[in-house]
N, C-alpha and C positions, 0 to 999 in steps of 0.2 A: 564622563572623563574623556579627555581628548587623546586619541591614539598618538598624535604627533608630539604631544607633551610627554607621554611615556617614552617615546622614541628618543626625545631630547635628553631625558634623564639617563637613558642607557648610553648614549654617545658621550655625555658628560662624565659618567663613571669610567668610560674607556679612555678618553683623551684628556680629561682634567683641564680643559681650556675652552672657554666660550668662543673665542675667535676661531679655533679649529672646528668646533662643532658647527658654527655659523657657516663656514665654508662648505662643510660636508652636506649641510641641509639646504644650502642655497638661499639663506635668509640672513637678515641683519643680526648683529650681536645683541642689540637691545631686544629683538624679538625672542632670542634664546632666553634672555633674562626674564622676559614677560611670561614665557611658557612655564618656566620653573616656578615663578611666583604664583601663577595660577594653580599649578599642581599643589604647591604648599598650602595655598588658601583652601583648596578643596579637601585636603587631607588633614589640615590643621596641625601640620608638623613641619619643622625646618628640615629640608631634605639635602641642601647643598650649602657648603660654607667655604669661605676663602681661607686657604692655608698657604701663606707666602704668595707665590705667583700662580698657585694652582687652585682650581675649584674642585673640591672633593666632597664625596657624599658623607653626610652625617650618619650616626648609627641608625636613625629612622630611614634615611635614604638607602642604606645598605640592606635593611630588612625588606624594603619595598622592591628592590632591584630584581630579584628572581621572579616576582609576580609580574613585573613590567615586561620582562623578557618573554614569559610564557604568553601573556596577552598579545603582545606585538607579533610574536611568532605565529600564533593562531590566526590573527587578523591577516597577516601576509599570506598565509597558506590558503585562507578562504578566498582572498582576492585572486590568487593564482588559479585556484580551481574554478572560479567563476569565469575567468578569461580563457582557461584551457580545460574544459570538462573532460576531454579525452585522456587527460593525465591523472584524473582521480583514481585513488587506490583504496583498497579496503574490502570489507565484507558486509553485505546486507543480508540480514536474517528476514526472509520473506515467509509469511504465513498465507496459505491460500485454501479456500474451500475446494472440494473435489470437483464441483461443476466447472470451475475455471481450469483446474488441472487437466480435466478431460476434454477441454475444448481448445482454447487458444493460448494457454500458458507457454507451451513450447515455442509458439511463434514469437511471443514476447521475449523469452529468454534468448532466442536467436538474435533478435534485433538489439537487445540490451548488450549482448556480447560484442556486436559490431560497433555500437556507439561508445561503450565504456569497457574496453577489453581488460582493464586492470581492476575492475570491480567484480568481485566474486559474489555469486548469489547462492545462499543456502536455503532450500525450500522445506517448509514444514506443512504437512497437510493436516487440517483439523476443521471441525465445524465452527461456525461463526462465534458461538458463545465461548468456546475455548480460545479462539484467536483473540477475542477481546480481553480475556484474562491475561494471556501471554503478552499482548501489546501493552496493557496497563502495568504489568510487572516488569517491562523492559526486556523480556526474553526474545521478542521479535521486534523488528524495526518498522515493518510495514505489513498490513494485513489486507488481502484481497478477499472480501467477504460479502455476505448479504448486508444491504444497507437500506435506508440510513440507520445508524446505530443510536441516534439522538444523544450522543455523548458530546457535550459542548467542548470538552477538553481535546477532541480530536479534529484534525483536518481530514475531510472526506472528499475525494474526487470521484464523481460518478463515472462508472465504466460502461455498463450495458444493462439491458433488461432482456430476459429470456422467457418466452411462453413455456408453460408446463402442461402436459397432458398425460392421460393414461394410455399405455401401450401394451400390446400383447403380440404373440407370434401370429404372423399373417397366415390365414387359413387358405387363401387363394393367391393367385398371382398379384403381386403388390402393385397398387396404383397409388402413387403419392398424392394424387388429386382427389382420391375417393373420399366420400363422406364418411365420418367415423362410424364404425359398426356399433350399434346399440346393444347393450347387454340387458337381459331381463333381470328383475329383482332376484330371481332364483339364482341366476348365474353370478350376480354380484355377491350374494350371500355365501356362495360356495367357493368364491375366488380366494386366492392367496395374493393379497395386495402387498407389494414391496415398495417402500418409498424412501425418503431421505432419512438421515440418521435420527434415531430416537432422541427426543429432546430439542430438535431443531424446530424453527418456525414452520417450515413446510410440513413436517411430520404432524404437528398439532393441527394444522389446517386440514390435512387429509382426514385425520381421525375425527375431527369435529364434523366435517362434511358427511362422512359415512354415517355417523350417528344420527344425522338428520334425515337419512333416507328411510322410507317405509319398508324395511327388510324383515324377513322372517327371523333372521338372526344376523349378527355382525360378522363380516368376513374376517379371516385371519389377516392381521396387519403386522408387518415387521419393518424394521429400518435397516438400511445398508449404507456403510460409509463410502463405498466406491460406486460412482456412477457407471463406470465401465462394467463392473460386476453386475450391477442392477440391469443394465442393458442386455448383457449376456444371458442372465436368467430369463428375461422376457423373451429373447430370441429362441431359447430352448423350450419355451412353453412351460416354464416352471413357475410362472406367476404373472400377475398384471402389475406393471411397473409404472410409477410416475417418473417421467423423464423430461428434462428440458428439450423442447422440440428440435433444436439444432442437432442434438445427439441421436434422435430417432430417425431423422431423414436419411434415406439412402441405405437403410439396413433391411432386415427381414421382419420388420414390425408394421403393424397397422394400428391406427389410432382407435381407441375405444371410447364409447359414450356411456358413462355411468350416471348421467344426470347430475354431474358435479362440474362446476366451473371453478378451476383453480386460479389463484392470483398469480400473475407473472412474478418471476424472481428478479429483484433489482440488486445489482452488485456495485460495490464501491471499493476504492483503495483508501486506506486510512493510516494515519501516523500521528504521533504526538508532536506538536510543533515546537515544544520546549527543547532548545539546543539541537533541533533537527538540522543536519547539513543541507546545503542547497540541492544536492543530488536527489533528495527525497521527492521534492516537487517535480523535478525532471523525470524521475523514475515513474511517478504516477501519471504524468502527462504522456509518457511513452506507452504506458499500459493502456490508457484511454484510447490512444491512437491505434494501438494494436487491436483492441476490441472493435473499433470502428472498421478497420480493414477486414477483420473476420466477418463482421456483419455484411459488408459489401460483397464479399465472396460467397457467403452462404445464403443470405437473403430470406431465409425461412425461420421464423420464430425468434428472431433476435433484433433488437433495436438499440440505438445509442442515443445519448442526449443530443439536443439540437446543436449545442456548442461544445466541440471537443477541444480540450486544451492542446495548444500547439506542442508538438514533439520537437526535441532538439534536432 
C-alpha cells in the first residue's frame, strides 16, 4: 500500500477538492485521481465520491480514514527519527548478564546518554536463559547475553569474547605475567569452587569438567549471580572462582591451573526484529563499538569480532 496514496485520501477528506489537494502535494489533478483509484482497487471499496462540487469520503472511506492517519503519522515519525536520531525519545528495557554489567556496561550507558539524551535506559540483570524468556515475552527490548542463541527469530549482533579462568587469592607478590599456579588433585578436591549462576552454560561446563578429573572426591561447587561478589570472595581467600580474565587483571588474584581448559564466553546483543524501531540496530552497533573500545584499553583476555558495526 502506497503511503502517498493514504496521504492523498487524508488531504481529500480535509479539503474535499482534488484541485486543492493537487496544489498541496505538488502533482497534477489526474495523478490525485489515479492515487485514489489505486487505493480503491487495492481495498475493493469505493472510498471517494462526488457530491455537488465536492469530493467526499464514502462510509468506507470514513472508516478507513483514522487508520490512514495513524499509518502516515507513524511513517513520518520514523523518517524524522532516522534523519534526526538525537531527537529520539522513549525508554528501552535492556537486559544484561552480570559479566557485561561488571565490565563495560557503564561505559556504554555513558556513551548512549551522550548520543541519545532523550532515550532512557532501564537495566535488568539476569542470566542468559532468563533474558531469552523476557525477550520473547516482550518484557525487555534488547538483551546483552551469552551468544549465539541459535534463535532464528532474533537479530544478534556480536559484541565480544572473554577468556575465563580459575582464580584464587594470591599467596605471594602478584605478578600478572606469572605462569598459573598448579593445584594438586588433593587441593582441588578440598577447594570451594564458585562459578557462574546455577543453570547457566558456564556452570554446567565447569561441573562437567570437574567430574572428568581423577579426584578422590568432588569439590564443593556453587553458583553466584554477581561477578563482583565472585571476585571479592576469591580475593578474600573464600574460594576458587571462575572469572572472565578482564575482571581478574589488576586485582589481588592469581590464576590457578586445575587441569581444566574453559571455553571463552561469547556475548551478543539480541532483539526481535518484528516492529523494532531503527534505534535498536544503532543501540547494538554502539554497544559493539563500546566493547571494542574496552578491549583496546584492557588488551587482556578480551577480543572482539573482526568487523565491528559502525556506531553513529
